[in-house]
C-alpha positions in Angstrom: 0.0 0.0 0.0 1.4 3.4 -1.0 1.5 6.3 1.5 -1.3 8.0 -0.5 -3.4 4.9 -0.4 -2.9 4.4 3.3 -3.7 8.1 3.8 -6.9 7.8 1.8 -8.1 4.8 3.8 -7.0 5.6 7.3 -6.1 9.3 7.9 -8.7 12.0 8.5 -7.9 15.4 7.1 -9.4 18.7 8.2 -12.9 19.5 6.8 -12.7 16.4 4.6 -15.3 13.7 3.7 -13.6 10.4 4.6 -15.7 8.6 2.1 -14.5 10.9 -0.7 -11.4 12.7 0.5 -10.4 14.0 -2.9 -6.9 14.4 -4.3 -3.9 14.6 -2.1 -0.3 15.8 -2.4 2.4 13.8 -0.6 4.9 16.4 0.7 8.5 15.2 1.4 10.2 18.4 2.2 9.9 22.1 2.6 12.3 25.0 2.5 11.7 28.8 2.3 8.5 29.3 0.4 8.7 26.0 -1.4 7.1 22.6 -0.8 8.5 19.4 -2.4 6.2 16.6 -3.5 7.0 12.9 -3.6 6.8 13.0 -7.4 9.7 15.5 -7.4 7.6 18.5 -8.2 7.7 21.7 -6.2 5.1 24.3 -5.4 5.0 27.7 -3.6 3.2 27.6 -0.3 1.0 30.6 -0.9 -0.9 29.8 2.3 2.1 30.0 4.7 0.7 26.6 5.7 -2.5 28.1 7.1 -1.0 31.5 7.7 1.8 30.7 10.2 5.1 30.2 8.3 5.9 33.9 8.0 9.6 33.4 7.7 9.3 30.4 5.3 9.7 26.8 6.1 12.6 25.3 8.0 14.2 28.6 8.7 17.8 27.9 9.9 17.5 30.3 12.9 14.3 28.6 14.2 15.4 25.1 13.5 18.8 25.7 15.2 17.0 27.1 18.3 14.7 24.1 18.4 17.6 21.6 18.0 19.5 23.3 20.8 16.5 23.2 23.1 15.8 19.5 22.1 19.3 18.6 23.3 18.7 20.2 26.7 15.1 20.3 27.8 12.4 19.3 25.3 9.6 19.5 27.9 8.9 20.0 31.6 5.6 20.7 33.3 4.9 24.4 33.9 3.1 23.7 37.2 5.4 24.9 39.9 8.4 25.0 37.5 9.6 27.5 34.9 12.4 27.7 32.4 14.5 30.2 30.5 12.7 29.9 27.1 9.4 30.7 28.7 10.9 33.8 30.3 12.7 34.9 27.2 9.6 34.5 25.0 7.5 36.4 27.5 10.0 39.3 27.5 10.0 39.5 23.7 6.2 39.5 23.6 5.9 42.3 26.1 8.3 44.3 24.0 5.8 44.1 21.1 2.4 44.3 22.9 0.7 47.5 24.4 1.9 48.1 27.9 -1.4 47.3 29.5 -1.2 43.7 28.3 1.4 42.2 30.6 0.1 38.8 31.9 0.8 35.9 29.5 -0.9 32.5 29.6 0.8 30.0 27.3 -1.5 27.7 25.3 -1.3 24.7 23.0 -3.1 26.1 20.0 -5.1 29.1 18.7 -8.4 27.4 19.5 -7.3 26.8 23.1 -6.2 30.4 23.5 -9.7 31.4 22.7 -11.1 28.9 25.2 -8.7 30.4 27.8 -9.8 34.0 26.9 -13.5 33.1 27.3 -12.8 31.4 30.7 -10.8 34.4 31.8 -13.7 36.7 31.0 -16.1 34.6 33.0 -13.8 34.2 36.0 -13.1 38.0 36.0 -16.8 38.9 36.0 -17.5 36.4 38.8 -14.6 37.9 40.8 -16.3 41.3 40.3 -19.5 39.9 41.8 -21.3 39.7 38.5 -22.0 36.0 38.5 -24.7 36.3 35.8 -22.3 37.5 33.1 -21.5 34.2 31.5 -22.5 34.8 27.9 -20.6 36.3 24.9 -21.3 38.8 22.1 -19.6 38.7 18.7 -20.2 39.7 15.1 -21.5 37.5 12.3 -19.0 36.1 9.9 -16.4 35.4 12.5 -14.3 32.3 13.1 -12.5 31.6 16.4 -11.5 28.0 16.3 -12.7 24.4 16.3 -13.0 23.6 20.1 -16.4 23.6 21.8 -16.7 27.0 23.3 -14.8 28.6 20.5 -17.3 27.2 18.0 -20.1 28.9 19.9 -18.8 32.3 18.9 -18.2 31.4 15.3 -20.9 32.4 12.8 -23.9 30.2 13.7 -25.5 29.9 10.2 -22.9 30.4 7.4 -19.8 29.5 9.4 -18.1 26.1 9.2 -19.6 25.1 12.5 -23.2 25.9 11.6 -24.0 22.2 11.9 -23.5 22.3 15.7 -25.6 25.4 16.4 -28.3 23.5 18.2 -25.8 21.8 20.5 -23.6 24.9 21.4 -24.1 27.5 24.0 -26.3 30.3 22.6 -24.4 33.5 22.2 -25.4 37.0 21.0 -24.6 37.7 17.4 -24.5 41.2 15.9 -24.5 42.1 12.2 -21.2 42.0 10.5 -19.7 45.5 10.5 -21.1 47.0 7.3 -18.4 49.7 6.8 -15.6 48.2 4.8 -12.0 49.0 5.4 -11.7 51.3 2.4 -14.9 53.2 3.0 -15.3 56.5 4.9 -16.4 56.0 8.5 -19.9 57.5 9.2 -20.2 59.0 12.7 -23.9 58.2 13.2 -24.2 54.9 15.2 -27.2 53.8 13.1 -25.0 54.0 10.0 -21.8 52.5 11.3 -23.2 49.5 13.0 -22.5 50.5 16.6 -26.1 51.2 17.4 -26.8 47.5 17.3 -23.9 46.8 19.7 -25.0 49.5 22.1 -28.6 48.2 22.1 -27.4 44.7 22.8 -25.1 45.7 25.6 -27.8 47.8 27.2 -30.4 45.0 27.0 -28.0 42.2 28.1 -25.5 44.0 30.3 -26.2 41.7 33.2 -25.5 38.6 31.0 -22.6 39.4 28.7 -19.1 38.8 30.0 -17.2 39.9 26.9 -17.3 40.9 23.3 -14.9 38.8 21.1 -13.8 40.0 17.6 -11.3 39.3 15.0 -10.0 42.9 14.6 -10.2 44.4 11.2 -9.9 41.0 9.3 -12.4 38.1 9.5 -10.3 35.2 8.3 -11.9 31.8 7.8 -15.3 33.5 8.1 -14.8 35.0 4.6 -11.7 37.1 4.4 -13.8 40.2 5.1 -12.0 43.5 5.9 -13.9 46.1 8.0 -13.3 49.6 9.3 -11.2 50.2 12.4 -13.7 52.7 13.6 -15.9 49.8 14.7 -13.1 48.7 17.1 -12.8 52.1 18.6 -16.6 52.3 19.2 -16.7 48.8 20.6 -14.0 49.7 23.1 -16.0 52.7 24.4 -19.2 50.7 24.6 -17.6 47.7 26.4 -16.1 50.1 29.0 -19.5 51.7 29.6 -21.2 48.3 30.2 -18.7 46.3 32.2 -18.0 44.0 29.3 -14.5 42.8 28.5 -13.1 43.2 25.0 -11.3 40.2 23.5 -9.3 40.4 20.3 -8.6 37.2 18.4 -5.3 38.1 16.6 -4.4 34.5 15.9 -4.4 35.0 12.1 -3.6 38.8 12.0 -0.8 39.1 14.6 2.9 39.6 13.9 2.7 41.8 10.8 0.2 40.1 8.6 -2.0 43.2 8.0 0.9 45.6 7.6 1.0 46.6 11.2 2.4 44.5 14.0 -1.1 43.7 15.2 -4.4 44.5 13.5 -5.5 46.4 16.6 -2.8 48.9 15.8 -4.8 50.1 12.8 -7.4 51.3 15.3 -5.2 52.4 18.2 -7.3 50.2 20.5 -6.0 47.9 23.3 -8.3 45.0 24.3 -8.6 43.5 27.8 -7.5 40.1 26.4 -5.7 39.2 23.2 -5.3 35.7 21.6 -2.1 35.0 19.7 -0.9 32.0 17.8 0.0 30.8 14.3 3.0 33.0 13.4 4.2 33.1 17.0 6.6 30.2 16.3 7.0 31.0 12.6 4.9 28.0 11.8 7.5 25.5 13.1 5.5 24.0 16.0 2.0 24.5 17.5 1.9 27.2 20.2 -0.3 30.1 21.3 -0.8 32.6 24.1 -3.6 34.5 25.8 -2.4 37.8 27.1 -4.4 40.1 29.5 -3.9 43.0 31.8 -2.6 42.9 35.4 -6.0 44.2 36.4 -7.9 41.2 34.9 -5.3 38.7 36.2 -5.2 40.1 39.7 -9.0 40.2 40.0 -9.1 36.5 39.1 -6.3 35.9 41.6 -8.2 37.7 44.4 -11.4 35.9 43.7 -12.9 33.0 45.7 -11.3 30.4 43.5 -8.0 32.1 43.9 -6.6 30.6 40.7 -7.4 30.6 37.0 -8.9 27.2 36.3 -6.9 26.1 33.3 -3.6 24.2 32.9 -2.6 22.3 29.7 -0.1 19.5 30.1 2.2 21.0 27.4 1.7 24.6 28.6 4.8 26.7 27.9 6.5 23.7 26.2 10.2 24.7 26.1 10.7 23.5 22.5 7.8 25.8 21.3 9.0 28.7 23.5 12.5 28.4 21.9 10.9 28.5 18.4 8.9 31.5 19.5 11.9 33.4 20.7 13.7 32.7 17.4 10.7 33.7 15.4 10.1 37.0 17.2 13.9 37.7 17.0 13.7 37.3 13.3 10.7 39.6 13.1 12.5 42.3 15.1 15.8 42.0 13.2 14.4 41.8 9.7 12.6 44.7 8.0 9.2 43.0 8.0 7.4 46.3 7.5 9.1 47.0 4.2 8.7 43.4 3.1 5.0 43.3 3.9 4.4 46.8 2.3 6.1 45.5 -0.9 4.0 42.4 -0.9 0.9 44.5 -0.5 1.8 46.9 -3.3 2.6 44.1 -5.7 -0.6 42.2 -5.0 -2.7 45.3 -5.4 -1.2 45.8 -8.9 -1.2 42.2 -10.0 -4.6 41.2 -8.6 -6.4 44.3 -9.8 -7.2 42.9 -13.3 -9.2 40.1 -11.7 -11.9 42.7 -10.7 -13.0 42.9 -14.3 -13.4 39.2 -14.8 -16.9 37.7 -15.1 -17.8 35.9 -12.0 -15.6 38.0 -9.7 -17.4 39.8 -6.9 -14.6 41.7 -5.2 -10.8 42.0 -5.1 -9.1 43.2 -1.9 -5.6 43.3 -0.4 -4.4 44.2 3.0 -0.7 43.7 4.1 0.3 40.2 3.1 -3.3 39.1 2.5 -4.7 39.0 -1.1 -8.3 37.9 -1.9 -10.3 37.4 -5.0 -13.9 36.8 -4.0 -16.0 35.0 -6.5 -19.8 35.2 -7.0 -20.0 31.4 -6.7 -18.3 28.7 -4.7 -14.8 27.8 -5.9 -14.0 24.2 -6.7 -11.0 23.3 -4.4 -10.1 20.4 -6.6 -9.4 22.8 -9.5 -6.8 24.5 -7.2 -5.3 21.2 -6.4 -4.9 20.3 -10.1 -3.5 23.8 -10.8 -0.9 23.4 -8.1 0.8 20.7 -10.2 0.5 22.8 -13.4 1.5 26.2 -12.0 3.7 25.2 -9.1 1.5 27.2 -6.6 -0.3 25.7 -3.7 -3.6 27.5 -3.0 -6.5 26.3 -0.9 -9.6 28.3 -1.7 -12.7 28.1 0.5 -16.3 29.0 -0.1 -16.2 31.9 -2.7 -12.6 33.0 -1.9 -9.4 32.5 -3.8 -6.9 34.0 -1.4 -3.2 33.9 -0.4 -1.2 34.7 2.7 2.4 34.2 1.5 5.5 34.1 3.7 7.1 37.5 4.2 10.3 36.2 2.7 8.8 35.6 -0.7 10.6 37.2 -3.7 8.8 39.4 -6.2 9.1 36.7 -8.9 7.6 34.0 -6.6 4.8 36.4 -5.6 4.0 37.0 -9.3 3.6 33.3 -9.7 1.0 33.3 -6.9 -1.0 36.2 -8.2 -0.9 34.7 -11.8 -2.2 31.4 -10.4 -5.0 33.2 -8.5 -6.1 35.2 -11.5 -6.0 32.0 -13.7 -8.1 30.2 -11.2 -10.6 33.0 -11.1 -10.8 32.8 -14.9 -11.4 29.1 -14.7 -8.2 28.3 -16.7 
């Protein structure tokens, strides 16, 4: 039995029908922006392997740091013990984050970091004597992960977890912010979408613990870019109604939108931020939930006295070492210039797609490029095109999109944009 045959019969891939898994590429190696297939062919990873490999694959600085850590301390429990990589990573994160966010809880994955954030919000409200505040508000079109509570704040109808809506906790969903990123911000709340948020928080102030959002960019919910004015208004309304503000920056953090964090576009600091994906440069799963000293201390002074969460692999030294190396690379390399160059090139090279029949919208922000079609895109077509064009794209729903590594060259990026336009044409 070949590896592909075994895979088809026994291995379950994400969002895949096991009875009809579809075509599959067997990858034998990766370096920089390139993936190598078992048939000897190569293709550019236009997805940064689900948005995390910002420095490219197998970056020597990150792999060296991980190898050195592997030789000394691959793992130790974080309960009652600590280690230098956890401290070093925490220091680097605090150098990047707003000063108010200074309490770091290390997590296994992005979904878990969202679970942690939601639990933090509830424990904080209980510590404040507001025991009824156990529900959450969010906006439609969002995606916050695949674990149980995280699914409850994903879009309940059109999101990938709509199937579970009858089994999940019922949350409070607001309309997706109607003002797009490129549009002028109307000051009237009834025109900018904040009237609905204010009405909800007034009505449910005694029930809602926190508002959770993907700031500026909704990722897996549709690659939708909305105006930073919504975040500024949300901050004010949350403060007025004793509701915590949680930003899910798992996809947008560490430079993807052209600023270090998407919240920087709005000049807004949340009470809790979720980070992941690019934190380790895509070399190993890791995430963090970061909050303020105020939130952390209130939880610490509560009846429970402790925050009730503790993953076995929390603060894994191997992942922390990868994170230190990744954030060092981010600080030492001119990522702002790189991302600005990627943005400018994609704007120019994807613009012609706007005139194609069947294309609904073309948009670019930082190192994110999207061609939104009027109809659902056939992912098998992208799979076949990967062999022909040497570009790995993974469209979803109506979106043909890319999130390339920051180290991509102009020629390699042109191959990606050409492949996207060809796919939009149906070539």
